[in-house]
MARDOPA-841937 format. One line per 4 residues: number of its first residue (from 1); their letters; for each residue x, y, z of N, C-alpha, C. Coordinates in steps of 0.02 Angstrom, whole numbers. Example, Ala and Ser with C-alpha at 12.3 -4.5 7.8 and 13.67 -1.06 7.14 Angstrom:
<sites>
1	as	660/-284/390/615/-225/390/660/-165/390  642/-112/354/684/-53/357/645/2/394
</sites>
This chain:
<sites>
1	xxxx	41/-60/0/0/0/0/43/63/0  101/60/35/144/118/40/170/139/-29  194/89/-67/220/104/-134/167/134/-178  107/106/-175/52/131/-217/35/203/-197
5	xxxx	32/215/-132/15/282/-109/68/332/-130  131/313/-126/185/357/-149/177/374/-223  161/324/-262/152/335/-334/95/383/-348  39/373/-313/-19/416/-324/-6/488/-302
9	xxxx	31/496/-247/49/563/-225/94/596/-275  142/559/-301/189/587/-350/153/613/-412  97/581/-429/58/604/-487/29/674/-476  20/693/-413/-10/759/-398/43/814/-392
13	xxxx	107/797/-399/160/845/-387/148/912/-423  138/910/-487/128/972/-524/67/1011/-501  13/975/-486/-48/1008/-465/-42/1041/-397  -11/1007/-349/-6/1035/-282/41/1095/-281
17	xxxx	94/1091/-322/139/1148/-328/103/1208/-359  66/1195/-413/29/1249/-446/-23/1279/-400  -59/1237/-362/-109/1263/-316/-77/1307/-263  -21/1285/-235/12/1325/-184/32/1393/-212
21	xxxx	57/1395/-273/74/1459/-305/12/1503/-313  -43/1474/-334/-104/1513/-344/-131/1540/-277  -126/1500/-225/-149/1523/-159/-107/1582/-136  -41/1578/-145/2/1633/-125/-12/1696/-166
25	xxxx	-26/1687/-229/-38/1744/-274/-104/1779/-262  -146/1750/-220/-211/1779/-204/-209/1807/-134  -203/1872/-125/-200/1901/-58/-262/1882/-16  -250/1865/47/-306/1844/90/-294/1865/162
29	xxxx	-288/1931/174/-281/1953/244/-342/1933/285  -332/1929/349/-386/1907/394/-450/1947/383  -506/1912/377/-573/1940/366/-585/1961/293  -535/1948/249/-542/1966/179/-520/1907/135
33	xxxx	-548/1850/147/-527/1789/113/-572/1770/54  -617/1814/34/-670/1796/-14/-642/1768/-79  -595/1803/-111/-570/1781/-176/-532/1715/-170  -493/1707/-117/-458/1644/-107/-507/1587/-95
37	xxxx	-559/1601/-56/-610/1550/-43/-643/1527/-108  -656/1574/-152/-687/1557/-216/-642/1509/-256  -577/1525/-258/-531/1482/-296/-525/1413/-266  -523/1409/-200/-518/1344/-167/-581/1302/-181
41	xxxx	-638/1335/-180/-700/1300/-194/-700/1270/-264  -676/1309/-312/-672/1285/-382/-627/1223/-386  -570/1226/-353/-523/1170/-355/-553/1108/-323  -584/1115/-265/-611/1057/-230/-670/1027/-269
45	xxxx	-709/1069/-301/-764/1043/-343/-736/1001/-400  -677/1019/-425/-648/983/-482/-615/917/-461  -604/908/-396/-573/847/-370/-626/797/-348  -606/747/-310/-651/691/-296/-690/697/-231
49	xxxx	-707/757/-212/-745/767/-150/-820/757/-165  -854/723/-119/-925/710/-128/-967/773/-117  -943/817/-75/-981/877/-57/-932/934/-46  -944/991/-77/-904/1051/-67/-952/1110/-58
53	xxxx	-943/1148/-5/-988/1205/6/-954/1258/49  -984/1316/50/-962/1372/91/-1011/1380/149  -986/1381/210/-1032/1388/267/-1045/1462/282  -1082/1476/335/-1105/1544/349/-1048/1594/360
57	xxxx	-993/1571/389/-939/1618/404/-887/1622/349  -894/1578/297/-849/1581/240/-799/1525/236  -801/1476/282/-758/1418/275/-776/1379/212  -726/1352/177/-738/1307/122/-730/1235/148
61	xxxx	-782/1195/141/-784/1129/171/-791/1076/117  -743/1031/114/-746/974/68/-755/910/108  -803/868/87/-819/808/124/-814/747/78  -779/695/102/-779/630/71/-821/585/116
65	xxxx	-879/565/91/-927/531/133/-912/457/139  -923/431/199/-919/360/213/-983/336/245  -985/274/265/-1047/248/293/-1060/270/364  -1008/291/401/-1016/308/471/-995/381/482
69	xxxx	-1045/425/487/-1030/496/495/-1003/512/564  -1012/466/611/-984/476/678/-910/460/681  -883/431/628/-811/415/625/-779/461/573  -769/523/593/-746/575/547/-678/600/567
73	xxxx	-635/609/517/-570/642/526/-575/712/495  -551/762/530/-551/830/504/-479/854/493  -464/875/432/-401/908/417/-417/981/400  -384/1028/432/-402/1098/422/-341/1143/422
77	xxxx	-343/1193/379/-291/1245/375/-326/1311/364  -297/1365/389/-329/1430/380/-308/1463/315  -355/1500/286/-343/1535/223/-309/1602/233  -320/1634/290/-296/1702/299/-222/1705/316
81	xxxx	-192/1762/299/-121/1774/314/-115/1842/348  -55/1854/374/-40/1922/397/-32/1967/336  -35/2032/348/-21/2081/295/55/2090/293  87/2077/236/160/2082/234/184/2153/247
85	xxxx	238/2159/285/267/2225/298/341/2223/278  377/2277/291/448/2283/272/460/2260/200  419/2286/156/421/2264/86/490/2271/54  528/2319/78/595/2329/50/642/2270/65
89	xxxx	622/2229/115/664/2171/134/646/2108/95  592/2111/56/574/2053/16/615/2051/-48  636/1991/-68/674/1984/-130/631/2001/-191  567/1987/-186/519/1999/-241/451/2011/-208
93	xxxx	400/2020/-247/333/2033/-220/313/1978/-171  284/1996/-113/261/1945/-65/207/1899/-95  179/1920/-151/126/1880/-183/150/1849/-249  215/1842/-257/241/1817/-321/226/1743/-331
97	xxxx	234/1703/-279/226/1631/-287/279/1601/-333  334/1636/-342/387/1613/-387/424/1553/-356  451/1511/-400/493/1456/-378/566/1477/-386  602/1478/-330/672/1499/-329/713/1446/-292
101	xxxx	759/1415/-326/803/1365/-297/763/1310/-261  712/1286/-293/673/1231/-266/624/1248/-211  609/1313/-205/562/1335/-153/512/1384/-183  450/1382/-158/398/1430/-178/399/1486/-127
105	xxxx	406/1548/-151/411/1606/-107/346/1646/-106  332/1676/-48/275/1720/-42/242/1716/26  205/1768/43/172/1770/108/121/1714/113  123/1678/169/78/1621/179/104/1556/153
109	xxxx	164/1555/124/190/1493/96/192/1437/148  213/1454/210/213/1403/263/155/1413/311  126/1472/314/74/1486/364/10/1512/331  -34/1465/308/-13/1396/297/-44/1372/232
113	xxxx	-28/1408/177/-56/1391/112/-25/1328/84  39/1315/100/68/1251/80/34/1193/114  21/1200/179/-14/1148/216/-85/1137/191  -119/1191/172/-186/1186/145/-187/1148/79
117	xxxx	-141/1165/34/-137/1130/-30/-123/1055/-20  -78/1040/28/-61/971/42/-121/932/68  -161/963/111/-220/929/138/-272/917/84  -282/966/40/-331/958/-13/-313/899/-58
121	xxxx	-249/894/-78/-230/840/-123/-221/773/-87  -206/774/-23/-205/711/14/-275/680/16  -326/721/26/-394/696/25/-413/670/-44  -391/706/-95/-407/685/-164/-376/618/-181
125	xxxx	-313/608/-160/-278/545/-174/-314/487/-140  -334/495/-78/-368/441/-42/-437/427/-73  -473/479/-91/-540/469/-119/-536/436/-188  -491/459/-230/-485/432/-298/-467/358/-298
129	xxxx	-424/339/-250/-399/270/-248/-434/227/-196  -488/253/-168/-529/217/-120/-486/186/-64  -444/229/-35/-399/206/17/-424/223/87  -483/254/92/-512/269/157/-555/211/181
133	xxxx	-560/204/247/-608/157/276/-678/186/272  -725/158/308/-795/178/299/-812/245/331  -766/274/368/-780/338/399/-777/395/349  -791/456/373/-792/515/330/-728/556/340
137	xxxx	-710/593/289/-654/639/292/-678/708/274  -659/757/314/-675/827/300/-609/865/293  -603/902/238/-547/948/229/-577/1018/227  -556/1061/273/-587/1127/279/-535/1182/275
141	xxxx	-548/1231/232/-507/1292/228/-545/1345/268  -516/1367/323/-553/1409/370/-533/1482/368  -577/1524/393/-567/1596/396/-544/1618/465  -519/1680/467/-510/1717/530/-472/1679/584
145	xxxx	-412/1658/567/-370/1625/617/-312/1669/638  -285/1709/593/-226/1749/608/-240/1802/662  -303/1819/674/-319/1867/726/-317/1835/795  -302/1771/798/-297/1736/863/-363/1712/891
149	xxxx	-417/1722/854/-483/1706/881/-512/1641/854  -483/1613/802/-505/1549/774/-580/1547/761  -606/1601/732/-678/1606/719/-701/1549/674  -663/1537/620/-684/1487/571/-687/1417/600
153	xxxx	-635/1396/635/-634/1328/663/-688/1320/716  -697/1370/757/-749/1364/809/-818/1356/778  -834/1395/727/-899/1389/694/-905/1321/659  -851/1298/629/-851/1233/595/-871/1177/643
157	xxxx	-841/1176/702/-853/1123/751/-918/1133/790  -937/1194/799/-995/1210/840/-1060/1204/799  -1057/1222/735/-1119/1228/696/-1117/1188/631  -1068/1201/588/-1069/1174/520/-1069/1098/518
161	xxxx	-1021/1066/551/-1016/993/547/-1073/959/585  -1093/983/645/-1150/951/678/-1214/953/635  -1224/1007/597/-1283/1011/554/-1282/958/500  -1223/934/482/-1216/879/433/-1216/811/466
165	xxxx	-1220/809/531/-1216/746/567/-1145/718/570  -1095/760/559/-1026/739/560/-995/755/628  -963/705/657/-935/710/725/-861/694/723  -817/744/714/-745/731/709/-717/699/772
169	xxxx	-678/647/761/-645/613/817/-571/630/821  -545/664/770/-474/683/769/-466/741/721  -420/787/737/-409/846/695/-335/852/679  -320/865/615/-252/878/592/-248/950/569
173	xxxx	-206/990/600/-196/1060/579/-138/1062/529  -148/1097/474/-96/1101/422/-45/1155/435  -30/1169/498/18/1221/516/89/1196/504  137/1242/498/206/1222/484/238/1186/542
177	xxxx	260/1125/530/295/1085/582/360/1056/557  380/1073/496/439/1042/467/430/968/457  367/947/445/348/877/434/364/833/495  364/864/555/363/825/616/291/829/642
181	xxxx	281/824/707/214/826/735/210/883/786  163/928/778/151/982/826/102/959/879  121/966/942/80/939/996/53/991/1044  65/1055/1030/38/1106/1074/82/1168/1078
185	xxxx	60/1217/1116/99/1278/1127/68/1319/1182  106/1367/1207/79/1416/1255/27/1459/1220  -10/1497/1260/-60/1542/1232/-42/1615/1246  -90/1659/1236/-81/1729/1252/-149/1762/1258
189	xxxx	-150/1821/1289/-213/1856/1298/-201/1931/1291  -248/1966/1261/-246/2039/1257/-295/2068/1307  -270/2109/1353/-311/2137/1407/-312/2213/1401  -370/2243/1407/-377/2316/1407/-383/2342/1478
193	xxxx	-340/2389/1494/-347/2428/1556/-379/2494/1536  -440/2506/1558/-478/2565/1537/-489/2612/1596  -475/2676/1584/-483/2727/1635/-534/2779/1610  -588/2788/1647/-639/2836/1629/-634/2897/1675
197	xxxx	-633/2957/1647/-628/3018/1688/-663/3076/1653  -693/3121/1691/-723/3181/1660/-671/3234/1643  -610/3226/1666/-557/3276/1655/-503/3247/1610  -492/3278/1553/-444/3251/1505/-374/3246/1534
201	xxxx	-351/3298/1568/-283/3297/1594/-272/3241/1644  -321/3229/1688/-314/3175/1737/-315/3107/1701  -358/3101/1652/-361/3038/1614/-294/3023/1581  -264/3073/1549/-200/3063/1515/-145/3046/1565
205	xxxx	-144/3080/1622/-93/3067/1672/-99/2996/1700  -161/2976/1713/-172/2909/1740/-153/2856/1688  -169/2869/1624/-151/2822/1572/-76/2815/1566  -40/2871/1570/34/2869/1566/63/2832/1626
209	xxxx	32/2842/1684/54/2807/1745/47/2731/1737  -11/2710/1711/-23/2639/1700/27/2611/1649  37/2649/1595/83/2626/1543/154/2617/1571  178/2666/1609/246/2661/1637/251/2604/1686
213	xxxx	199/2593/1726/200/2538/1775/204/2471/1740  162/2462/1688/161/2398/1653/225/2389/1611  252/2443/1583/314/2437/1545/371/2416/1592  369/2440/1654/420/2419/1702/415/2345/1717
217	xxxx	354/2318/1717/344/2246/1727/379/2207/1671  374/2232/1609/407/2200/1552/482/2198/1563  511/2254/1586/583/2258/1597/606/2212/1652  563/2201/1702/582/2160/1759/580/2086/1744
221	xxxx	550/2067/1687/546/1996/1670/617/1967/1664  663/2007/1638/733/1987/1638/752/1933/1588  712/1922/1537/728/1873/1486/763/1907/1426  797/1868/1384/831/1899/1328/786/1941/1284
225	xxxx	724/1919/1275/676/1957/1234/609/1957/1271  599/2004/1317/537/2005/1356/475/2014/1314  483/2037/1251/424/2047/1208/389/1981/1194  423/1924/1203/391/1860/1193/346/1842/1252
229	xxxx	351/1879/1307/312/1865/1367/257/1917/1377  273/1981/1367/224/2033/1381/242/2097/1343  192/2128/1313/202/2192/1280/147/2240/1304  162/2305/1301/115/2357/1323/111/2410/1269
233	xxxx	50/2425/1246/40/2477/1196/36/2546/1228  53/2596/1190/47/2665/1213/-27/2681/1228  -40/2723/1277/-110/2740/1294/-147/2771/1234  -210/2753/1227/-252/2781/1174/-310/2816/1208
237	xxxx	-325/2878/1188/-378/2917/1220/-436/2929/1171  -497/2921/1197/-558/2935/1159/-603/2976/1204  -651/3010/1175/-697/3050/1214/-768/3044/1187  -817/3045/1233/-888/3045/1214/-928/3062/1276
241	xxxx	-984/3097/1266/-1029/3115/1322/-992/3148/1379  -946/3193/1362/-910/3232/1412/-868/3188/1458  -850/3130/1435/-805/3086/1473/-746/3067/1428  -691/3056/1460/-630/3035/1423/-613/2964/1443
245	xxxx	-596/2924/1392/-577/2855/1403/-506/2845/1379  -463/2821/1423/-395/2804/1406/-388/2728/1410  -361/2698/1357/-353/2625/1355/-280/2608/1347  -256/2562/1390/-189/2535/1384/-197/2460/1371
249	xxxx	-173/2436/1313/-179/2365/1296/-116/2329/1319  -126/2276/1358/-71/2233/1380/-81/2165/1348  -30/2140/1313/-32/2073/1285/17/2030/1324  -7/1975/1349/33/1934/1396/30/1861/1377
253	xxxx	87/1826/1380/91/1755/1368/51/1717/1420  15/1665/1398/-19/1619/1444/20/1553/1444  39/1531/1502/76/1468/1509/28/1412/1530  48/1349/1521/4/1293/1541/-20/1302/1613
257	xxxx	-85/1294/1623/-114/1302/1689/-141/1372/1702  -122/1420/1660/-147/1489/1668/-208/1500/1625  -250/1545/1647/-309/1565/1607/-306/1640/1595  -348/1663/1549/-352/1735/1536/-374/1772/1599
261	xxxx	-418/1742/1638/-442/1774/1699/-386/1781/1750  -339/1733/1751/-281/1739/1796/-241/1803/1780  -232/1816/1716/-194/1875/1696/-232/1938/1713  -297/1938/1702/-338/1997/1721/-331/2011/1795
265	xxxx	-334/1959/1837/-327/1969/1908/-258/1995/1927  -207/1970/1893/-138/1993/1907/-130/2067/1889  -157/2087/1832/-151/2157/1811/-192/2204/1855  -250/2180/1877/-294/2221/1918/-274/2217/1991
269	xxxx	-212/2231/2004/-185/2224/2072/-144/2284/2091  -89/2273/2127/-47/2328/2151/-23/2374/2095  -15/2347/2035/9/2388/1980/-35/2447/1963  -99/2444/1981/-145/2498/1967/-158/2542/2028
273	xxxx	-124/2527/2083/-137/2563/2146/-123/2638/2138  -66/2655/2106/-48/2725/2099/-100/2762/2057  -124/2731/2003/-175/2763/1962/-239/2775/2002  -256/2727/2045/-316/2736/2086/-306/2791/2137
277	xxxx	-246/2798/2164/-233/2851/2212/-237/2920/2181  -231/2923/2114/-237/2987/2079/-310/3008/2073  -356/2964/2094/-428/2978/2088/-446/2995/2016  -418/2954/1971/-429/2967/1900/-500/2955/1878
281	xxxx	-535/2913/1915/-603/2895/1896/-611/2819/1897  -656/2794/1858/-669/2722/1856/-615/2687/1816  -590/2630/1844/-540/2590/1810/-567/2520/1800  -564/2495/1738/-587/2428/1722/-530/2389/1691
285	xxxx	-527/2325/1706/-478/2280/1676/-516/2219/1649  -509/2206/1584/-547/2152/1554/-513/2128/1490  -524/2064/1474/-501/2037/1410/-534/2077/1353  -494/2096/1304/-521/2136/1249/-572/2095/1210
289	xxxx	-629/2126/1197/-681/2096/1155/-701/2145/1101  -719/2118/1043/-741/2161/988/-784/2121/939  -822/2157/899/-860/2127/845/-816/2124/783  -813/2068/749/-776/2062/687/-823/2041/631
293	xxxx	-817/2074/575/-860/2062/518/-823/2018/467  -851/1960/453/-821/1913/407/-838/1931/334  -803/1902/287/-815/1921/217/-884/1902/193  -918/1857/228/-987/1838/209/-1038/1889/234
297	xxxx	-1016/1936/275/-1062/1984/305/-1082/1967/376  -1071/1905/397/-1087/1885/465/-1038/1919/513  -1062/1933/573/-1020/1961/625/-1015/1913/684  -959/1913/716/-947/1872/775/-914/1914/828
301	xxxx	-937/1906/890/-903/1939/946/-848/1893/971  -788/1919/977/-731/1878/994/-694/1906/1054  -660/1861/1090/-614/1880/1144/-543/1870/1119  -499/1916/1134/-430/1913/1111/-391/1867/1158
305	xxxx	-398/1802/1146/-365/1754/1191/-352/1689/1154  -291/1663/1161/-272/1598/1133/-254/1552/1191  -289/1496/1197/-281/1451/1254/-220/1406/1245  -180/1398/1299/-125/1349/1295/-155/1278/1287
309	xxxx	-119/1236/1251/-144/1167/1243/-86/1119/1233  -101/1057/1248/-52/1004/1239/-89/938/1228  -75/907/1172/-108/843/1156/-79/787/1199  -123/744/1223/-103/685/1261/-77/632/1213
313	xxxx	-12/620/1214/17/571/1169/0/499/1187  -33/489/1244/-55/422/1263/-125/406/1236  -156/455/1203/-222/443/1174/-216/389/1120  -262/341/1118/-258/287/1069/-252/310/997
317	xxxx	-289/362/978/-285/386/909/-217/418/894  -188/451/943/-122/478/933/-72/421/924  -82/368/963/-40/309/955/-46/278/886  -107/277/859/-117/249/792/-85/295/739
321	xxxx	-88/361/750/-55/407/704/20/393/704  48/382/762/120/368/767/137/303/730  98/251/740/110/188/707/108/196/630  59/233/607/52/242/535/111/279/505
325	xxxx	133/332/539/189/371/514/253/330/512  268/296/566/331/257/570/330/199/520  272/168/511/267/110/466/278/130/393  269/193/377/275/216/308/338/258/296
329	xxxx	382/261/346/444/297/338/440/371/350  384/395/377/377/466/393/407/480/462  424/542/473/452/562/538/398/565/591  416/543/652/372/553/710/415/582/765
333	xxxx	413/647/771/454/682/821/411/736/853  367/718/899/322/768/929/360/825/961  334/885/951/367/943/978/317/1001/984  325/1041/1036/284/1101/1043/309/1156/996
337	xxxx	262/1196/970/281/1257/935/313/1305/985  364/1341/964/398/1388/1009/359/1453/1018  327/1477/965/290/1540/967/335/1596/994  386/1613/955/434/1664/976/405/1734/977
341	xxxx	344/1743/951/314/1809/948/244/1806/978  230/1855/1021/161/1861/1045/115/1875/986  57/1845/986/10/1852/931/7/1792/886  58/1747/892/56/1685/853/16/1633/891
345	xxxx	-9/1584/854/-48/1531/886/-81/1487/834  -116/1438/856/-155/1394/812/-224/1384/842  -265/1348/805/-333/1332/829/-333/1272/875  -274/1245/892/-271/1186/934/-305/1194/1001
349	xxxx	-299/1253/1032/-331/1264/1096/-406/1261/1092  -434/1289/1039/-507/1285/1028/-529/1213/1019  -493/1176/977/-511/1107/961/-508/1063/1023  -452/1066/1059/-442/1020/1115/-475/1043/1179
353	xxxx	-470/1107/1195/-497/1131/1259/-573/1142/1257  -597/1169/1202/-669/1185/1199/-711/1126/1175  -682/1084/1131/-721/1030/1102/-696/961/1122  -639/957/1157/-615/893/1183/-594/844/1129
357	xxxx	-571/868/1072/-551/825/1017/-475/822/1014  -445/763/1009/-372/760/1002/-350/793/938  -294/830/940/-272/869/883/-196/869/880  -170/865/819/-99/874/808/-89/921/749
361	xxxx	-29/949/745/-11/988/686/35/947/642  27/956/577/72/923/529/70/961/464  127/989/444/128/1026/382/198/1043/360  206/1066/297/272/1083/271/294/1152/295
365	xxxx	359/1163/294/385/1229/313/404/1232/387  448/1279/402/475/1286/470/440/1343/506  429/1333/571/396/1384/612/435/1450/611  501/1446/606/542/1506/608/527/1555/552
369	xxxx	495/1531/498/479/1574/441/411/1609/448  372/1589/497/305/1618/505/310/1693/516  272/1731/477/268/1804/482/334/1838/466  379/1805/431/443/1834/414/445/1853/340
373	xxxx	491/1898/323/502/1916/253/530/1856/216  515/1851/152/541/1799/108/522/1729/132  462/1724/159/434/1659/179/434/1612/118  452/1549/129/453/1502/72/444/1431/96
377	xxxx	421/1388/52/412/1317/66/446/1277/11  479/1222/29/515/1183/-22/467/1140/-61  482/1129/-125/441/1087/-168/440/1015/-142  498/991/-121/502/922/-95/461/915/-32
381	xxxx	466/965/13/428/962/75/353/965/63  333/1002/12/262/1008/-5/234/940/-26  270/905/-70/247/840/-94/250/788/-37  303/791/4/306/746/61/248/758/109
385	xxxx	226/821/114/170/836/158/106/805/133  97/801/67/38/766/40/39/693/61  97/661/55/103/591/73/91/581/148  126/620/190/119/612/262/48/626/286
389	xxxx	16/676/257/-53/692/276/-100/635/256  -89/607/197/-130/551/174/-120/490/220  -59/479/241/-45/423/288/-83/433/353  -81/493/380/-117/507/442/-192/497/433
393	xxxx	-219/524/379/-291/518/366/-311/445/361  -274/406/322/-292/336/311/-285/296/375  -230/304/411/-219/266/472/-271/282/526  -288/345/534/-337/364/584/-407/341/565
397	xxxx	-423/344/500/-487/320/477/-496/246/492  -443/207/479/-446/135/493/-453/122/567  -418/161/608/-421/151/681/-491/164/708  -524/214/681/-591/231/706/-640/175/692
401	xxxx	-630/137/640/-677/84/622/-665/19/660  -607/15/695/-592/-47/731/-601/-41/806  -576/14/834/-581/21/907/-586/94/927  -646/123/920/-654/194/938/-636/205/1011
405	xxxx	-591/253/1026/-572/265/1095/-626/303/1133  -636/284/1196/-688/318/1235/-665/337/1304  -606/316/1326/-589/325/1396/-530/371/1409  -491/389/1359/-431/429/1370/-445/500/1348
409	xxxx	-427/549/1390/-440/619/1374/-397/642/1315  -426/688/1276/-390/713/1217/-333/759/1238  -341/795/1294/-292/843/1316/-249/813/1371  -184/822/1366/-139/798/1418/-151/838/1482
413	xxxx	-177/808/1537/-193/846/1596/-132/877/1629  -73/850/1616/-12/877/1646/21/929/1602  -3/934/1540/27/982/1494/99/966/1478  119/902/1483/189/883/1473/192/832/1417
417	xxxx	192/856/1355/191/810/1298/256/771/1293  312/802/1312/375/767/1305/379/707/1352  354/715/1413/353/659/1461/309/603/1435  252/621/1407/207/570/1379/240/534/1321
421	xxxx	278/572/1281/312/540/1224/364/490/1247  400/506/1300/450/460/1327/417/396/1351  359/403/1384/323/344/1407/302/300/1348  282/334/1293/256/298/1235/311/260/1198
425	xx	371/288/1198/425/260/1157/474/217/1196  473/219/1263/519/178/1302/505/104/1293
</sites>
């Protein structure tokens, strides 16, 4: 089966490379994915998917139907990218999609348009050659992930798939892992410290006091790059109804075991005492919330928070994924994403913490290139990602039809994936 699968994947080489180039050449900043979504829909309709549709929030969903809708595997990658900056540092246009020295260049090449193309063609290979078991496979291109809110994935799991009677038992994120296995990462939260006052001068002074106090906290962290732990924005002032509002945004890393509410409580403590002694007025501390309008016209209220997560490597389905990868010569080296920059993250926290579904990351490209100039993905890595993704899909589908797991939690309660991996491999 391995040799046959390799041959079938190799047949898609030209198509998956071309699709990745087309995805890169179509700008898709967060909340503006409409044109890219249209192109993906056209491609999936032309392949062997039984059902392709756009849901209410703009996700493109491709389904390969099997006899048991309760035994579903979900592979998903986000369509949106950051807006490229420092254009003078790019070798060529961020949207070129050019092939240079065996690599496709452009914004989103690794985060994660290469992973999306690989998932689309992995599904097509399995469907065309009838290599799936009786369960269903969903490949979804989702919206609004780069803002840290995972609007698309949450809607997909909360509304879209349940309405179809599809119940995912495992999720594969097409995020860049260097073709290893991503098992989790820390989170982060954006918190607003808001000061309301009828006097502009007092409001400004209190805002500056809060800013200086919080900036001092960043300096006291004492790490080589404290910006990876906590950042503080300059105070912003607004006025209405004869009142002045000063807002200081604090973005803070969330570590395993921490919640957004823990950070709110920490900020709403002694650090604000001086501002309160100034009698500046009412002071509020809360996780930032806002309405976001999707390209379909739907709006969603979101909280600026990414939950830490860690997949339990002792979960039976994770064990089956490991067996499948090793049996076919693929790498199995579980590792957490580093997330060297605040604001980075994946939908893994939503999937595992909110829906209790085991999730791993697997995709082409290196994490170090995420949000960087001259982002690129190798042609060989792209094709290998199609093969590895197909192996995961096929192995997990077969496992679901033989012994569906019911007793092991999807999330590692200790948040220690490396320890679990040692237990699994000893």
